C-alpha positions as CSV (number, residue, x, y, z in Angstrom):
1,M,-25.5,-20.8,55.4
2,R,-28.9,-18.4,56.0
3,N,-31.8,-20.9,55.6
4,E,-34.3,-18.0,54.7
5,I,-36.9,-18.6,52.1
6,L,-37.4,-14.9,50.7
7,K,-34.5,-12.5,49.9
8,Y,-35.8,-9.7,51.6
9,E,-32.5,-7.7,50.6
10,R,-33.2,-7.9,46.8
11,I,-36.5,-5.9,46.9
12,R,-34.5,-3.3,48.9
13,S,-31.6,-3.4,46.7
14,L,-33.9,-3.3,43.4
15,R,-36.1,-0.4,44.9
16,I,-33.0,2.0,45.9
17,D,-31.3,0.9,42.7
18,R,-34.2,2.3,40.6
19,G,-34.4,5.4,43.1
20,L,-37.8,4.3,43.9
21,T,-39.6,5.1,47.6
22,Q,-41.4,2.3,49.6
23,E,-44.2,4.5,48.8
24,A,-44.2,4.1,45.3
25,V,-43.6,0.2,45.2
26,A,-46.3,-0.2,47.6
27,E,-48.7,1.8,45.6
28,V,-47.7,-0.3,42.6
29,L,-48.5,-3.5,45.0
30,H,-51.6,-2.0,46.3
31,V,-50.4,-2.1,49.9
32,K,-49.6,0.3,52.4
33,Q,-46.0,1.9,53.1
34,N,-45.7,0.0,56.2
35,T,-46.9,-3.6,54.9
36,Y,-44.2,-3.1,52.6
37,S,-41.3,-1.6,54.8
38,Q,-42.2,-4.9,56.8
39,Y,-42.0,-7.0,53.5
40,E,-38.3,-5.4,52.9
41,I,-37.1,-6.4,56.8
42,G,-38.2,-9.9,56.6
43,V,-41.2,-9.0,59.1
44,L,-43.6,-10.6,57.0
45,N,-43.4,-13.0,54.3
46,Y,-44.8,-12.0,50.9
47,P,-47.4,-13.5,49.3
48,L,-46.6,-15.3,46.1
49,D,-48.7,-12.8,44.1
50,V,-46.8,-10.0,45.6
51,V,-43.7,-11.8,44.3
52,V,-45.3,-12.0,40.6
53,R,-46.1,-8.3,40.8
54,L,-42.3,-7.3,41.6
55,A,-40.6,-9.7,39.2
56,E,-43.1,-8.1,36.7
57,Y,-42.5,-4.5,38.2
58,Y,-38.9,-5.0,38.0
59,G,-38.1,-7.3,35.0
60,V,-36.6,-9.9,37.1
61,S,-37.1,-13.5,37.4
62,V,-39.3,-15.1,40.5
63,D,-36.2,-17.3,40.9
64,Y,-34.1,-14.4,41.4
65,L,-36.4,-12.5,43.7
66,V,-36.6,-16.0,46.4
67,G,-32.9,-16.6,45.9
68,L,-32.5,-19.7,43.9
69,T,-30.5,-17.7,41.4
70,S,-28.2,-14.9,40.9
71,E,-29.3,-14.6,37.3
72,M,-31.9,-11.4,37.2
73,T,-33.1,-12.5,33.9
74,P,-36.2,-13.8,33.8
75,Y,-37.5,-16.4,31.4
76,P,-39.6,-15.4,28.7
77,R,-42.9,-15.0,29.6
78,R,-45.8,-16.2,28.0
79,Q,-49.0,-14.2,26.7
80,R,-51.4,-13.5,29.2
81,E,-55.0,-14.7,28.3
82,K,-57.4,-11.9,28.2
C-alpha cells in the first residue's frame, strides 16, 4: 500500500481529461508552470490553498484530490462571505 498524503496523479489526470496545459492550470493557481509541474510529479507538496483552488476549478472534492475518497462530487458549498 502506498502511503502518500497527496494523490499527485489525480491533478494530472484531471488536467489531461479536460485538455488543459500545465501553463493554463498554473495561471489559474498563480504559480509558475515549473512549480505546477513539480506538484504533478510529487516533487513539491501543494499547499492547502492550492488544493482548495484546484477543487473549485475542477468542481471536485478536496477529499478526492487528497485521496480520501474515489467520489469526485464535492459536498454542497456554503456561500462565501463578501
